[in-house]
C-alpha positions in Angstrom: -0.5 -13.7 13.6 -3.9 -12.1 13.2 -2.8 -8.6 13.0 -5.2 -5.5 14.3 -7.6 -4.1 12.1 -9.3 -0.8 11.5 -12.6 0.7 11.6 -14.1 3.3 9.0 -12.8 6.0 11.4 -9.1 5.2 11.5 -9.3 3.6 15.2 -7.5 0.3 15.9 -9.4 -2.4 17.7 -7.4 -3.2 20.7 -4.2 -5.6 20.1 -4.9 -9.6 20.2 -3.1 -11.4 22.8 -1.6 -13.7 22.9 0.3 -12.7 19.7 3.8 -11.7 20.6 2.6 -7.8 22.2 5.7 -6.4 20.8 5.1 -7.3 17.1 1.2 -6.8 17.5 2.0 -3.0 18.4 4.2 -2.8 15.6 2.0 -4.4 13.1 -0.9 -2.1 14.4 0.5 1.4 14.3 2.3 0.6 10.9 -1.1 -0.3 9.6 -2.4 2.9 11.0 0.5 5.0 9.2 0.1 3.2 6.1 -3.5 3.3 5.5 -3.0 6.8 6.7 -4.5 6.8 9.6 -1.8 8.5 10.9 -1.0 10.5 8.2 2.4 12.3 7.4 3.4 14.6 10.1 1.1 13.5 12.4 2.4 14.3 16.1 2.7 10.1 17.9 1.9 10.5 21.8 2.9 7.2 23.9 0.3 7.9 26.2 -2.6 8.5 23.5 -1.4 5.5 21.3 -0.9 3.1 24.4 -4.4 4.6 25.2 -5.6 3.8 22.0 -4.5 0.3 21.9 -5.2 -0.8 24.8 -1.8 -1.4 26.1 1.1 0.2 28.2 3.7 2.7 26.7 6.6 0.2 26.4 5.4 -1.7 23.6 4.3 1.8 21.7 8.2 3.3 22.7 10.0 0.0 21.2 7.7 -0.2 18.0 8.2 4.0 17.3 11.5 2.9 18.0 11.7 0.2 15.4 9.2 2.4 13.0 11.8 5.3 13.1 14.7 2.7 12.2 12.6 1.7 8.9 11.9 5.3 8.1 7.9 5.3 8.9 8.9 7.9 11.9 10.6 11.0 12.6 11.8 11.0 16.1 12.9 14.8 17.0 15.2 15.3 19.8 13.0 17.4 22.3 9.8 17.4 20.2 8.8 14.1 20.0 8.0 11.2 17.4 6.1 12.1 14.0 4.6 10.2 11.2 7.4 10.5 8.5 6.6 13.2 5.3 8.3 11.4 2.3 9.7 14.6 0.4 8.8 14.4 -4.0 12.3 12.9 -4.3 11.7 9.9 -2.1 8.1 9.5 -3.7 9.7 9.5 -7.3 12.4 6.9 -6.3 9.5 4.7 -4.7 6.9 4.7 -7.5 10.2 4.7 -10.7 11.1 1.3 -8.7 7.8 -0.3 -8.4 6.8 0.8 -12.1 10.6 -1.3 -13.0 9.2 -4.2 -11.3 5.8 -4.2 -12.2 6.6 -4.0 -15.7 8.2 -6.5 -15.8 5.8 -9.3 -13.9 3.1 -8.0 -16.3 5.4 -8.9 -19.0 6.3 -12.1 -17.1 2.6 -12.6 -16.2 2.1 -12.9 -20.1 4.4 -15.7 -20.5 3.5 -17.6 -17.3 0.2 -17.1 -16.0 -1.8 -20.2 -15.2 -5.9 -20.3 -15.5 -6.3 -20.2 -11.9 -3.9 -17.1 -12.1 -6.3 -14.8 -14.5 -9.3 -16.3 -12.6 -7.8 -14.9 -9.3 -6.8 -11.4 -11.2 -10.4 -11.3 -12.4 -11.9 -12.0 -9.2 -9.9 -9.4 -7.5 -10.5 -6.8 -10.0 -14.4 -7.1 -9.9 -13.7 -6.7 -5.9 -11.8 -3.7 -6.6 -14.0 -2.7 -9.0 -17.4 -2.6 -7.0 -15.4 -1.2 -4.1 -14.2 2.2 -6.3 -17.3 2.8 -7.5 -19.2 2.5 -4.5 -15.8 5.1 -3.0 -15.3 2.7 -0.6 -11.4 4.3 0.1 -10.0 2.1 2.6 -11.4 -1.2 0.2 -10.4 -0.1 -2.5 -6.7 0.6 -1.4 -6.6 -2.7 -0.4 -8.1 -4.5 -3.3 -5.5 -2.5 -5.3 -2.7 -3.9 -3.5 -4.0 -7.3 -3.5 -4.1 -7.2 -7.2 -1.0 -6.0 -7.8 0.5 -8.8 -5.3 -1.7 -11.4 -7.4 -0.1 -10.4 -10.6 3.6 -10.4 -9.5 3.0 -13.5 -8.1 1.6 -14.4 -11.6 5.0 -14.1 -13.1 6.4 -17.2 -11.4 9.5 -15.0 -10.6 9.9 -15.5 -7.0 12.7 -13.2 -7.1 11.3 -10.6 -8.4 8.2 -11.1 -5.9 10.3 -11.2 -3.0 11.9 -7.5 -4.3 8.1 -6.2 -4.6 7.2 -7.5 -1.3 10.1 -5.0 0.3 8.5 -2.1 -1.2 4.6 -3.1 -0.9 3.8 -1.4 2.4 5.3 1.6 1.2 3.6 1.3 -2.4 0.2 1.0 -0.7 1.3 4.0 1.6 1.9 6.4 -1.4 -1.3 4.9 -3.4 -3.4 5.6 -0.2 -4.3 9.3 -0.6 -5.0 9.2 -4.8 -7.0 6.1 -4.3 -9.9 8.6 -4.8 -8.9 10.8 -7.6 -8.0 7.7 -9.5 -11.3 5.4 -8.9 -12.8 3.9 -11.4 -9.8 4.5 -13.9 -7.5 2.5 -12.3 -9.4 -0.6 -12.6 -10.0 0.3 -16.5 -6.4 -0.1 -16.5 -6.3 -3.2 -14.6 -8.8 -4.5 -16.9 -6.8 -4.3 -19.7 -3.6 -5.2 -18.3 -5.5 -9.0 -17.0 -6.7 -9.0 -20.8 -3.3 -9.2 -22.4 -1.9 -11.3 -19.6 -4.7 -13.4 -20.3 -4.3 -13.3 -24.3 -0.2 -14.4 -23.6 0.8 -10.4 -25.1 3.9 -9.6 -22.8 4.6 -6.5 -24.8 1.4 -5.3 -24.8 1.2 -6.2 -21.0 4.8 -4.2 -20.2 2.9 -1.1 -21.8 -0.2 -0.9 -20.2 1.3 -2.0 -17.2 4.1 1.2 -17.7 1.2 3.4 -18.3 -0.4 2.7 -15.6 2.3 2.8 -12.5 2.8 6.1 -14.9 -0.5 7.6 -14.3 0.0 6.8 -10.2 3.2 8.9 -10.4 1.3 11.3 -12.3 -1.2 11.7 -9.9 0.8 11.7 -7.2 2.7 14.4 -8.2 -0.5 16.2 -8.8 -1.4 15.8 -5.0 1.7 17.7 -4.2 4.7 16.6 -1.6 3.7 14.6 1.3 0.8 13.2 0.2 -2.1 15.4 1.6 -4.9 13.2 1.6 -7.4 15.9 2.2 -6.7 17.4 -1.4 -7.2 13.9 -3.3 -11.0 13.9 -2.0 
C-alpha cells in the first residue's frame, strides 16, 4: 500500500484509493503524528481531520480509536482526542531500549555486513548529511530512520531486526524534534560507525553506537518533557 505523503507545511495529501480506507486513514494520521505535523498535545477534531484527508468522519473515528489503543492518542471523556504527550520516563525507557538494540546491531554488523551493506550505508549517509547540511529537517529525519534500519538489517539477526521494527516509529517520533539541534554532528557519528563496521571492528562499532544513542537521549532531555519541537530550532 502506498502511504499518504505530507507537504512541507505538514498537510497530508488526500488518501489514495482503492487502498483500504480504514488503513489508509490510520497511516495518514500516524504519519502526521510521528513527523510532528500534529505535535504532542494537539486537539484532534474529527471534522477537521476528515476534511484534511478528504474522507468521512467514520474512518477518522476508527483510526483515532486504534491510535488510542496503541498509545499515540489520548481519548479524554468530555474533551475529545489529543496527540499523546510522552512524559520523561516514557522517553527514557524507549530510548534506552533503542540504545540496547542498536548497540548490539552495530556490533553484529561489524562481523556480518556484506560489501553491499556498506555501500547502502554510505549512500544513506550521503543523503542524510546533505539533508542536514541544507536544514531539510523532515528529509534528515527520514534518512536517519533509513540509516539505522539499514544498519540493523546488516547485523544479519532477524530477531533483533523484528524487535527494532517494533520501536522504529516511536524512535522517529522522539528524534524529530531534536533533528535540527543534532544536525551534522549526528551524521559525523554515523560516518565513524560505518568506518568501524567496514573495518570489521565489533568493539569500536558498539562503543560508537552506544555513544551516539546516548547523545540523542541527552539532546531529548535538554529539549524538555514532551519534546516541544519549537525549542529545537
